[in-house]
N, C-alpha and C positions, 0 to 999 in steps of 0.2 A: 551523512544522511542515514537514517534508520528506517527500516520497513519491517512490519509484521505481516506476513502473507498467510492467508488461510484459504485452503481449498474448500470450495463451497458448491452445494447443489443449487443454491440461490441466495441472494443477499439484497438488501435494500437499505437506503438511508432516508430518514424523514426529518424535515425541519418544519416546526410550527404546525404539526399535524398533516403535512403534505409530503408524499413521497417525491423526492427530487432526483433520485438515482436508483436504478435497480438492474440486476443481472440475473441470468440463469446460470447454468454450470460454468464455473470459472474460478477466478481468484478475487478475494477481497484483500486490498492492500491498505493497511494503515501506514501513512507516511509521515515521518517527522523530519524536519529540516533543522540542522544544527548550525550554530555560529561558525562561519568559515567554510561551509559547504560550497562547492563550486560545480560548474558544469560537468567536470570529470566525475564527481560523486554521483550526480544525477544520471549520467550515462551509464556508470557502473551498475547502479541499482536497477535501472530500467532494463538494461541488457540481461542482467541476471534473471529478472522476473519473466521476461519474454522467453528466455531459454530454459528456465527451470523445468526439469523432467520429473514432474511430481504427479502425473496422471497415469492411470493404469493402461497398459497395452492389452492385447488379446490373451497374454499369458498371466495377467494380473500382476505384472511387475511395474513399478513406477519408472516409466520409460518415455512418456510423452509430455510435450510442452503444451502451453496454452494455445499456441499457434497450431500444433498438431491436431488438437481436438476441436478447433474452431470455437474455443471458449471466449468468455467475456471477462473484463476486469472492472471492478468497482474500486475507485481510489477515494480514501477518506483522510483528510489532514488530521494529524494527531501530534501536537507539540509535546504532549505528556510523555512521548517516547524518550524525551530527554530529561525526564524527572530524575533528579539525583537525591536518593534517600539515605546516603551514607551518614549524614549528620541529622540527629533529631528525628522527629516523626512526620514533619511536613516536607514534602518534596520541594527542591529548588529547581527552577526551570531556567537558570541563567545560561545554560549551554544551548538553549534553543535560539534559532535565528530570530531577529526582530520581525514583527509581523509583515511589514511591507515587502521585505526581501524574501521571506518564507513563502508568501502568497505567490510571488512571481515564480519561484522555484517549483511550487506545487502545480501551478498552471503549465509551466514548461514540461514538467514530468508527465502530466496527462497528455499533452500534445505528442511527447516522445513515444508513449505507449501507443497512441492512436496511429502515429506515423508508421508503426510496424504492422498495420492492417488489422489491429485488434479492436473489436467493439468495446468502447470504454464509457463507463458512467462515473459520476463523481458526486461527492458531497459538496457542501458550501463552506469555503474557508472561513474559519473563525466563528461559525455558528454553533449553537447548541443542537447537536444532532443525536438522533436515536438510530442505532444500526441494528437491523434484524439479520440473523445469519442462520442458515441451515448448513452446518459444517459437513464436510464429506471426509470421513476417515475416523477421527479428525486428523488433518495434516496441517501443521503450523510451522512455518520457517521464519527465522529471524535473520535479517541482513543488516550489516553495518558497514558502510563504505570506509570508515576510518580504521577498521580492523584489517583492511586489505591494502589500501592505497599507500 
């Protein structure tokens, strides 16, 4: 499982001209599910995101988590995080999980973040989405469960 996490002042996701998810201060999470990902991958990524100390404390040090600041999370599915561009000019997405399984993992991921008491919004799996972001910092973190497990 792969995630690109961006610290934001606000973010929203729109489908067919309608805002379907939006947050104020918090984290925008682009989530990609790979072939062979398991609940252990999901738990690893979710736990990392909930615990990441990437918000500033009173001394302006990155020392606070999303939970510490009472922030929100916006989760957007993004299979293109598994794009392989090593050969040719067109990415291959064969490392992405098939849609039915990936959608279940995506939904379970959202529930896992919510179960940590964090207000969570999300996009629509498989939809053509437009994402608006006001980055804070900018701070961008890449997570990949296969690099750790």
